[in-house]
C-alpha positions as CSV (number, residue, x, y, z in Angstrom):
1,M,115.4,200.0,158.2
2,Y,114.7,196.3,158.4
3,N,112.0,195.3,155.9
4,R,111.1,191.6,155.7
5,Q,108.8,190.4,152.9
6,I,107.6,186.9,152.1
7,V,106.7,186.2,148.5
8,L,104.1,183.4,148.6
9,D,102.2,181.1,146.2
10,T,100.0,178.1,146.6
11,E,98.6,175.3,144.5
12,T,95.2,173.8,145.2
13,T,92.9,170.9,144.4
14,G,90.6,173.3,142.5
15,L,89.5,176.9,142.1
16,E,86.8,177.4,144.8
17,V,87.4,177.1,148.5
18,K,83.6,177.3,149.0
19,E,83.4,174.0,147.1
20,G,85.7,172.3,149.6
21,H,88.9,172.6,147.7
22,R,92.2,172.6,149.7
23,I,95.8,173.7,149.5
24,I,98.2,171.0,148.3
25,E,101.4,173.1,147.9
26,I,102.8,176.2,149.6
27,G,106.0,178.0,148.5
28,A,107.5,181.1,150.1
29,I,110.6,183.1,149.4
30,E,112.1,185.6,151.9
31,I,113.3,189.1,150.9
32,C,115.0,191.3,153.4
33,N,115.7,195.0,152.5
34,R,115.0,194.2,148.9
35,R,117.5,191.3,148.8
36,L,116.7,187.6,148.3
37,T,118.1,186.0,151.4
38,G,118.0,182.3,150.2
39,E,115.6,181.4,153.0
40,S,112.4,179.7,151.9
41,L,109.6,177.5,153.0
42,H,108.0,174.7,150.9
43,Y,105.4,172.1,151.6
44,Y,103.4,169.5,149.7
45,L,100.2,168.8,151.6
46,Q,97.7,166.0,151.8
47,P,94.3,167.6,151.2
48,D,92.0,164.6,152.2
49,R,90.1,165.0,148.9
50,P,90.8,164.3,145.2
51,V,92.6,166.8,143.0
52,D,90.4,168.1,140.2
53,R,91.6,166.9,136.7
54,D,91.7,170.5,135.4
55,A,93.8,171.6,138.4
56,Q,96.2,168.7,137.9
57,A,96.7,169.7,134.3
58,I,97.9,173.1,135.5
59,H,100.3,172.0,138.3
60,G,100.9,168.3,137.6
61,I,100.4,167.2,141.2
62,S,98.5,163.9,141.5
63,D,96.6,162.2,144.3
64,E,99.2,159.4,144.4
65,F,102.0,161.9,144.9
66,L,100.2,163.6,147.8
67,A,99.1,160.3,149.5
68,D,102.0,160.3,152.1
69,K,102.4,164.1,152.5
70,P,101.6,165.8,155.8
71,R,98.4,167.8,156.4
72,F,98.3,171.5,156.8
73,T,97.5,171.2,160.5
74,E,100.9,169.5,161.0
75,R,102.7,172.4,159.4
76,A,100.5,175.3,160.5
77,S,102.6,176.5,163.5
78,E,105.8,176.4,161.5
79,F,104.2,178.2,158.6
80,M,102.9,181.0,160.8
81,A,106.2,181.4,162.5
82,F,107.9,181.9,159.1
83,I,105.4,184.5,157.8
84,R,104.4,186.3,161.0
85,D,104.8,190.1,161.0
86,A,106.2,190.1,157.4
87,E,104.7,191.7,154.4
88,L,103.2,189.0,152.2
89,V,103.7,189.6,148.5
90,I,101.1,187.5,146.5
91,H,99.9,187.6,142.9
92,N,96.1,187.7,142.9
93,A,96.2,187.7,146.8
94,P,92.4,187.1,147.4
95,F,92.7,183.6,146.0
96,D,95.7,182.4,148.1
97,V,94.6,184.3,151.2
98,G,91.1,182.8,151.0
99,F,92.5,179.3,150.9
100,L,95.1,180.0,153.6
101,N,92.4,181.4,156.0
102,H,90.3,178.4,155.4
103,E,93.2,176.1,156.3
104,L,94.1,178.2,159.4
105,T,90.5,178.1,160.6
106,R,90.5,174.3,160.2
107,S,93.8,174.3,162.2
108,G,92.2,176.2,165.2
109,Y,93.4,179.7,164.4
110,K,90.9,182.3,165.5
111,T,92.2,185.3,163.5
112,P,92.7,185.6,159.8
113,L,96.0,185.9,158.0
114,E,95.5,189.7,157.5
115,Q,95.8,190.2,161.3
116,H,99.3,188.6,161.3
117,C,100.7,190.1,158.2
118,T,100.3,193.0,155.8
119,I,99.5,191.8,152.3
120,T,100.6,193.3,148.9
121,D,98.8,192.1,145.8
122,T,101.1,192.3,142.9
123,L,98.2,191.9,140.4
124,V,96.6,195.1,141.8
125,L,100.1,196.8,141.6
126,A,100.6,195.6,138.0
127,K,97.2,196.8,136.9
128,R,97.9,200.2,138.3
129,L,101.3,200.4,136.5
130,H,100.1,198.8,133.3
131,P,96.4,199.5,132.8
132,G,94.6,197.8,130.0
133,Q,97.5,195.2,129.5
134,R,97.8,191.6,130.4
135,N,99.2,191.3,133.9
136,S,99.5,187.5,134.5
137,L,102.8,186.3,135.9
138,D,103.9,185.1,132.5
139,A,103.1,188.5,130.9
140,L,105.0,190.3,133.7
141,C,108.0,188.0,133.1
142,R,108.0,189.0,129.5
143,R,107.6,192.7,130.4
144,Y,110.4,192.7,132.9
145,N,112.7,190.2,131.2
146,V,112.5,187.5,133.8
147,D,113.2,184.2,132.1
148,N,110.5,181.7,132.8
149,S,110.9,179.7,129.5
150,R,111.2,176.4,131.4
151,R,108.0,176.9,133.5
152,D,106.0,174.1,131.9
153,L,103.8,173.6,134.9
154,H,102.8,175.8,137.8
155,G,104.6,175.1,141.1
156,A,104.3,177.1,144.3
157,L,107.9,177.5,145.2
158,L,109.1,178.1,141.6
159,D,106.3,180.6,141.0
160,A,107.1,182.4,144.3
161,E,110.7,182.7,143.2
162,I,109.7,184.1,139.8
163,L,107.3,186.5,141.4
164,A,110.0,187.7,143.8
165,R,112.2,188.7,140.9
166,V,109.3,190.3,139.0
167,Y,108.3,192.2,142.1
168,L,111.8,193.6,142.6
169,A,111.9,194.6,139.0
170,M,108.4,196.1,139.0
171,T,109.1,198.2,142.1
172,G,112.5,199.4,140.9
173,G,114.7,196.9,142.8
174,Q,118.3,196.0,142.1
175,L,118.1,192.5,140.8
176,A,121.8,192.0,141.1
177,L,121.6,191.9,144.9
178,G,121.4,188.5,146.3
179,L,121.0,186.7,143.0
180,D,124.5,185.1,142.9
181,Q,123.1,182.1,144.8
182,A,121.6,179.1,143.1
183,P,117.9,179.3,142.3
184,I,115.7,177.8,145.0
185,M,114.0,174.6,143.8
186,P,111.7,172.0,145.5
187,Q,113.4,168.9,146.8
188,G,114.0,166.5,144.0
189,R,114.1,169.1,141.2
190,H,117.4,170.1,139.7
191,D,116.4,172.6,137.0
192,S,115.3,176.2,137.2
193,S,113.1,178.5,135.1
194,I,115.3,181.4,136.1
195,T,118.3,182.5,134.1
196,V,120.3,185.4,135.5
197,N,122.0,187.5,132.9
198,D,125.4,188.5,134.4
199,K,127.1,189.6,131.2
200,P,128.8,193.0,131.4
201,R,126.8,195.8,130.0
202,A,128.1,197.9,127.2
203,Q,128.9,201.5,128.0
204,L,126.1,203.8,127.0
205,R,126.9,206.1,124.0
206,I,126.1,209.8,124.4
207,I,124.9,211.3,121.1
208,S,124.6,215.1,121.1
209,A,122.1,217.0,118.9
210,Q,123.5,218.5,115.6
211,P,123.2,222.3,115.1
212,S,120.4,221.7,112.5
213,E,118.5,219.6,115.0
214,Q,118.9,222.2,117.7
215,A,117.6,224.8,115.3
216,Q,114.5,222.7,114.5
217,H,113.9,222.2,118.2
218,Q,114.0,226.0,118.8
219,H,111.6,226.5,115.9
220,F,109.2,224.0,117.4
221,L,109.4,225.9,120.8
222,D,108.7,229.2,119.0
223,M,105.5,227.6,117.6
224,L,104.5,226.5,121.0
225,D,105.1,230.0,122.4
226,A,103.0,231.5,119.7
227,K,100.1,229.1,120.2
228,A,100.2,229.5,124.0
229,G,100.7,233.3,123.9
230,A,103.4,232.8,126.6
231,V,106.7,231.1,127.2
232,C,106.2,227.4,127.0
233,L,106.9,225.2,130.0
234,W,109.9,223.6,128.3
235,R,111.7,226.9,128.0
236,Q,110.8,227.8,131.6
237,M,112.5,224.7,132.8
238,E,115.7,225.3,130.7
239,P,118.7,226.3,132.9
240,K,119.5,229.9,132.7
241,P,123.0,230.9,131.3
242,A,125.6,231.7,133.9
243,D,126.0,235.3,135.0
244,D,129.2,236.8,133.5
245,H,129.5,239.2,136.5
246,P,128.5,237.4,139.7
247,C,128.2,239.4,142.8
């Protein structure tokens, strides 16, 4: 079955779209059938307003850098063609979707993003899998051994690539598939925060229980049987010995 997903991230001039803040960077990574294809989309965008100082401290994108960049309206049709009918995978999706819908409305689109794509919020997924724990992208990288040690500043394309690898790990994906290619980086950047560990894995050792340990285990099950007044579930699930005289 063909399953196309787009892992997406944005950077903005500030935190609140209601205060007139705009998108200044979009990064998107394509996954097909749980494989990174190497296809991506990346824009820096002119927001027609200043970047907040606090926001610039997070992503490092300045007004001067954005001065000659295209506006979202100039890239809207290309962006929609890339993501249409895919499943969007976004961390803290309401933030990015809110900004994207604002930009789409300004560009003349009458329907919101949710009517063009299905959306999966990896923050919601992470909270369900790891309740009561930190579930930021950095925390998930540590939890799933995705190396982001060189991620000094946020960047939409870089964060989308990291999130793609975290998502595949978090949902039981095989990270070896499609990772033999070079990491996808914005134009002009030559480094990556991703390190793929391709060292051969040691063969797993199988250690059998000693007779004394097996005896202790049986004694523990006897105690469970006595407390429950019945055969405990563990013993019920044990395989029965083979019949010496099969029919």
